[in-house]
FITOR-627786 format. One line per 4 residues: number of its first residue (from 1); for each residue x, y, z of N, C-alpha, C, O, CB. Coordinates in nm, 3 decimals, always signed. Glycine has a CB too. Layout:
NUM	X,Y,Z,X,Y,Z,X,Y,Z,X,Y,Z,X,Y,Z ~ ...
This chain:
1	+1.381,+11.008,+1.945,+1.270,+10.983,+2.024,+1.161,+10.885,+1.960,+1.088,+10.813,+2.029,+1.212,+11.114,+2.055 ~ +1.158,+10.890,+1.840,+1.071,+10.793,+1.765,+1.111,+10.667,+1.773,+1.016,+10.589,+1.784,+1.060,+10.819,+1.631 ~ +1.212,+10.620,+1.772,+1.234,+10.476,+1.822,+1.242,+10.412,+1.955,+1.234,+10.292,+1.980,+1.337,+10.443,+1.780 ~ +1.259,+10.517,+2.042,+1.221,+10.519,+2.185,+1.100,+10.482,+2.212,+1.083,+10.385,+2.285,+1.233,+10.636,+2.243
5	+0.994,+10.551,+2.158,+0.853,+10.526,+2.139,+0.800,+10.384,+2.117,+0.719,+10.324,+2.188,+0.814,+10.601,+2.033 ~ +0.861,+10.341,+2.002,+0.842,+10.200,+1.960,+0.886,+10.092,+2.041,+0.833,+9.981,+2.034,+0.901,+10.180,+1.844 ~ +0.973,+10.118,+2.114,+1.032,+10.010,+2.211,+0.934,+10.032,+2.363,+0.920,+9.940,+2.444,+1.227,+10.046,+2.238 ~ +0.883,+10.145,+2.377,+0.795,+10.143,+2.504,+0.660,+10.108,+2.487,+0.607,+10.056,+2.585,+0.791,+10.270,+2.567
9	+0.580,+10.126,+2.370,+0.478,+10.091,+2.346,+0.466,+9.952,+2.348,+0.368,+9.926,+2.419,+0.446,+10.142,+2.250 ~ +0.516,+9.850,+2.307,+0.471,+9.711,+2.329,+0.461,+9.688,+2.469,+0.371,+9.620,+2.518,+0.561,+9.610,+2.269 ~ +0.581,+9.759,+2.554,+0.560,+9.737,+2.706,+0.444,+9.800,+2.785,+0.393,+9.742,+2.880,+0.678,+9.784,+2.773 ~ +0.404,+9.922,+2.742,+0.283,+9.980,+2.774,+0.157,+9.894,+2.715,+0.065,+9.876,+2.796,+0.287,+10.124,+2.721
13	+0.146,+9.860,+2.633,+0.039,+9.758,+2.587,+0.025,+9.662,+2.651,-0.083,+9.627,+2.698,+0.050,+9.709,+2.475 ~ +0.152,+9.590,+2.667,+0.150,+9.456,+2.772,+0.106,+9.474,+2.914,+0.045,+9.390,+2.981,+0.295,+9.396,+2.790 ~ +0.148,+9.608,+2.957,+0.140,+9.615,+3.086,-0.021,+9.641,+3.100,-0.082,+9.591,+3.195,+0.240,+9.725,+3.146 ~ -0.086,+9.720,+3.004,-0.224,+9.750,+3.016,-0.289,+9.627,+2.980,-0.404,+9.626,+3.023,-0.269,+9.868,+2.931
17	-0.261,+9.534,+2.924,-0.334,+9.410,+2.900,-0.323,+9.315,+3.035,-0.415,+9.255,+3.091,-0.270,+9.336,+2.764 ~ -0.200,+9.318,+3.067,-0.186,+9.250,+3.214,-0.284,+9.278,+3.320,-0.350,+9.202,+3.390,-0.060,+9.288,+3.277 ~ -0.273,+9.461,+3.314,-0.384,+9.494,+3.432,-0.515,+9.455,+3.386,-0.588,+9.391,+3.460,-0.393,+9.654,+3.474 ~ -0.548,+9.484,+3.284,-0.697,+9.448,+3.249,-0.735,+9.309,+3.275,-0.839,+9.281,+3.335,-0.726,+9.472,+3.101
21	-0.652,+9.219,+3.229,-0.671,+9.058,+3.259,-0.691,+9.029,+3.401,-0.766,+8.939,+3.438,-0.544,+8.970,+3.215 ~ -0.615,+9.117,+3.496,-0.631,+9.057,+3.616,-0.742,+9.129,+3.716,-0.788,+9.095,+3.826,-0.495,+9.053,+3.676 ~ -0.765,+9.243,+3.629,-0.910,+9.301,+3.690,-1.028,+9.226,+3.651,-1.133,+9.224,+3.715,-0.943,+9.451,+3.642 ~ -1.005,+9.158,+3.534,-1.133,+9.078,+3.498,-1.131,+8.929,+3.580,-1.224,+8.865,+3.628,-1.138,+9.051,+3.321
25	-1.027,+8.910,+3.578,-1.019,+8.760,+3.673,-1.060,+8.800,+3.808,-1.140,+8.725,+3.863,-0.853,+8.681,+3.688 ~ -1.027,+8.891,+3.865,-1.045,+8.953,+4.009,-1.208,+8.962,+4.006,-1.261,+8.907,+4.102,-0.959,+9.121,+4.034 ~ -1.286,+9.014,+3.922,-1.405,+9.058,+3.925,-1.481,+8.930,+3.907,-1.581,+8.918,+3.977,-1.429,+9.167,+3.827 ~ -1.448,+8.824,+3.819,-1.491,+8.718,+3.770,-1.505,+8.627,+3.910,-1.604,+8.563,+3.944,-1.395,+8.669,+3.653
29	-1.385,+8.638,+3.978,-1.382,+8.550,+4.102,-1.478,+8.632,+4.230,-1.526,+8.576,+4.329,-1.202,+8.527,+4.151 ~ -1.484,+8.735,+4.206,-1.567,+8.785,+4.307,-1.718,+8.753,+4.280,-1.795,+8.739,+4.375,-1.543,+8.932,+4.320 ~ -1.759,+8.742,+4.152,-1.890,+8.715,+4.124,-1.914,+8.581,+4.125,-2.028,+8.545,+4.095,-1.929,+8.768,+4.010 ~ -1.814,+8.482,+4.158,-1.850,+8.357,+4.143,-1.912,+8.298,+4.230,-1.967,+8.195,+4.191,-1.769,+8.294,+4.120
33	-1.929,+8.332,+4.366,-2.046,+8.286,+4.462,-2.172,+8.306,+4.412,-2.264,+8.225,+4.418,-2.046,+8.353,+4.591 ~ -2.175,+8.415,+4.363,-2.291,+8.448,+4.311,-2.378,+8.378,+4.196,-2.489,+8.326,+4.199,-2.266,+8.556,+4.279 ~ -2.301,+8.393,+4.114,-2.313,+8.287,+3.988,-2.333,+8.146,+4.031,-2.412,+8.084,+3.959,-2.180,+8.285,+3.896 ~ -2.279,+8.078,+4.132,-2.299,+7.939,+4.181,-2.424,+7.923,+4.210,-2.500,+7.838,+4.163,-2.223,+7.901,+4.292
37	-2.455,+8.031,+4.313,-2.600,+8.034,+4.377,-2.697,+8.044,+4.268,-2.787,+7.959,+4.258,-2.624,+8.158,+4.479 ~ -2.689,+8.123,+4.200,-2.800,+8.121,+4.076,-2.806,+8.005,+3.988,-2.909,+7.987,+3.924,-2.777,+8.236,+3.979 ~ -2.707,+7.922,+3.975,-2.688,+7.808,+3.904,-2.743,+7.711,+3.999,-2.809,+7.623,+3.944,-2.543,+7.783,+3.860 ~ -2.734,+7.702,+4.133,-2.790,+7.589,+4.207,-2.956,+7.633,+4.215,-3.046,+7.550,+4.226,-2.707,+7.571,+4.369
41	-2.972,+7.748,+4.209,-3.143,+7.763,+4.190,-3.207,+7.752,+4.067,-3.330,+7.748,+4.064,-3.194,+7.892,+4.229 ~ -3.135,+7.747,+3.957,-3.194,+7.724,+3.818,-3.199,+7.575,+3.846,-3.306,+7.519,+3.827,-3.100,+7.777,+3.673 ~ -3.108,+7.515,+3.883,-3.132,+7.349,+3.896,-3.231,+7.295,+3.995,-3.301,+7.195,+3.979,-3.002,+7.277,+3.937 ~ -3.226,+7.372,+4.095,-3.353,+7.335,+4.185,-3.489,+7.377,+4.122,-3.584,+7.300,+4.134,-3.342,+7.409,+4.329
45	-3.500,+7.473,+4.069,-3.649,+7.511,+3.980,-3.649,+7.410,+3.894,-3.740,+7.329,+3.912,-3.663,+7.662,+3.888 ~ -3.583,+7.391,+3.815,-3.565,+7.259,+3.690,-3.607,+7.149,+3.735,-3.694,+7.087,+3.673,-3.418,+7.218,+3.640 ~ -3.554,+7.102,+3.852,-3.609,+6.969,+3.917,-3.728,+6.973,+3.967,-3.763,+6.874,+4.031,-3.536,+6.920,+4.021 ~ -3.826,+7.090,+3.952,-3.970,+7.117,+3.993,-4.042,+7.080,+3.877,-4.164,+7.067,+3.887,-4.003,+7.266,+4.037
49	-3.987,+7.061,+3.770,-4.074,+7.054,+3.631,-4.170,+6.931,+3.635,-4.122,+6.822,+3.667,-3.971,+7.037,+3.491 ~ -4.289,+6.940,+3.608,-4.360,+6.838,+3.604,-4.429,+6.811,+3.751,-4.508,+6.719,+3.770,-4.276,+6.732,+3.552 ~ -4.394,+6.887,+3.834,-4.442,+6.852,+3.968,-4.523,+7.008,+4.012,-4.498,+7.114,+3.954,-4.294,+6.798,+4.079 ~ -4.620,+6.996,+4.123,-4.707,+7.070,+4.166,-4.622,+7.189,+4.189,-4.668,+7.301,+4.168,-4.782,+7.015,+4.275
53	-4.509,+7.172,+4.228,-4.390,+7.301,+4.262,-4.370,+7.370,+4.156,-4.339,+7.487,+4.177,-4.241,+7.261,+4.307 ~ -4.376,+7.340,+4.059,-4.354,+7.408,+3.928,-4.462,+7.535,+3.879,-4.445,+7.641,+3.821,-4.360,+7.289,+3.819 ~ -4.563,+7.476,+3.927,-4.706,+7.596,+3.901,-4.671,+7.707,+4.020,-4.712,+7.823,+4.007,-4.908,+7.510,+3.939 ~ -4.592,+7.668,+4.140,-4.578,+7.751,+4.230,-4.460,+7.869,+4.200,-4.443,+7.973,+4.263,-4.556,+7.670,+4.346
57	-4.392,+7.825,+4.093,-4.286,+7.930,+4.052,-4.363,+8.037,+3.981,-4.465,+8.025,+3.913,-4.168,+7.869,+3.954 ~ -4.273,+8.180,+4.017,-4.316,+8.270,+3.899,-4.326,+8.242,+3.753,-4.270,+8.139,+3.717,-4.240,+8.366,+3.900 ~ -4.376,+8.301,+3.676,-4.357,+8.285,+3.554,-4.226,+8.314,+3.492,-4.184,+8.248,+3.398,-4.444,+8.346,+3.502 ~ -4.161,+8.413,+3.545,-4.022,+8.440,+3.497,-3.934,+8.327,+3.535,-3.857,+8.282,+3.450,-3.965,+8.571,+3.555
61	-3.937,+8.277,+3.655,-3.867,+8.158,+3.696,-3.890,+8.058,+3.628,-3.788,+8.004,+3.585,-3.886,+8.121,+3.813 ~ -4.001,+8.003,+3.594,-4.051,+7.893,+3.501,-3.980,+7.929,+3.367,-3.920,+7.833,+3.317,-4.224,+7.889,+3.487 ~ -3.974,+8.053,+3.294,-3.898,+8.060,+3.218,-3.747,+8.053,+3.217,-3.683,+7.997,+3.127,-3.934,+8.135,+3.184 ~ -3.703,+8.103,+3.304,-3.548,+8.070,+3.322,-3.518,+7.935,+3.342,-3.416,+7.894,+3.285,-3.487,+8.139,+3.438
65	-3.589,+7.847,+3.416,-3.568,+7.721,+3.428,-3.601,+7.640,+3.295,-3.537,+7.539,+3.267,-3.642,+7.679,+3.540 ~ -3.688,+7.683,+3.228,-3.716,+7.637,+3.095,-3.583,+7.642,+3.026,-3.517,+7.542,+2.998,-3.827,+7.723,+3.023 ~ -3.553,+7.748,+3.003,-3.434,+7.792,+2.913,-3.283,+7.718,+2.998,-3.185,+7.683,+2.933,-3.430,+7.995,+2.904 ~ -3.290,+7.709,+3.114,-3.168,+7.603,+3.155,-3.189,+7.471,+3.113,-3.093,+7.406,+3.071,-3.144,+7.589,+3.307
69	-3.313,+7.417,+3.120,-3.318,+7.280,+3.095,-3.306,+7.273,+2.931,-3.269,+7.160,+2.899,-3.457,+7.211,+3.160 ~ -3.321,+7.340,+2.842,-3.330,+7.338,+2.716,-3.157,+7.361,+2.678,-3.115,+7.304,+2.577,-3.446,+7.454,+2.665 ~ -3.068,+7.439,+2.755,-2.951,+7.475,+2.723,-2.875,+7.309,+2.775,-2.784,+7.254,+2.713,-2.906,+7.635,+2.807 ~ -2.930,+7.264,+2.883,-2.867,+7.144,+2.926,-2.897,+7.022,+2.820,-2.814,+6.937,+2.786,-2.920,+7.110,+3.074
73	-3.027,+7.031,+2.777,-3.067,+6.931,+2.660,-2.982,+6.921,+2.545,-2.959,+6.817,+2.483,-3.196,+6.963,+2.604 ~ -2.933,+7.046,+2.517,-2.844,+7.090,+2.395,-2.704,+7.054,+2.413,-2.623,+7.059,+2.320,-2.848,+7.244,+2.372 ~ -2.671,+7.011,+2.546,-2.526,+6.986,+2.547,-2.457,+7.109,+2.621,-2.334,+7.103,+2.627,-2.468,+6.967,+2.393 ~ -2.514,+7.212,+2.673,-2.464,+7.346,+2.695,-2.392,+7.303,+2.823,-2.284,+7.359,+2.840,-2.580,+7.473,+2.707
77	-2.426,+7.222,+2.908,-2.347,+7.222,+3.031,-2.374,+7.341,+3.108,-2.489,+7.364,+3.146,-2.202,+7.213,+3.003 ~ -2.269,+7.424,+3.138,-2.268,+7.540,+3.237,-2.332,+7.665,+3.166,-2.292,+7.690,+3.052,-2.113,+7.576,+3.288 ~ -2.423,+7.743,+3.219,-2.495,+7.840,+3.182,-2.396,+7.978,+3.191,-2.323,+7.997,+3.289,-2.625,+7.838,+3.269 ~ -2.403,+8.066,+3.082,-2.348,+8.146,+3.102,-2.395,+8.285,+3.161,-2.325,+8.385,+3.178,-2.302,+8.140,+3.014
81	-2.534,+8.267,+3.189,-2.602,+8.357,+3.255,-2.592,+8.369,+3.419,-2.657,+8.454,+3.479,-2.727,+8.332,+3.214
């Protein structure tokens, strides 16, 4: 039975890995619209920098927009948040 367990384990581990990978991809895909909307809002807020509209943003949104601009300036491209 020992050798039989050794043959099954790689298949089991592979199956679990495939399942978890599929679940992660599905969760990422489901979250994509919300993430894209958040990105668009950050970009819109960042465009307000230096305008009267900037002062109308809450301190938290100014902070997030500032961080977004800093990541963009450093070549970060897409935000992870």
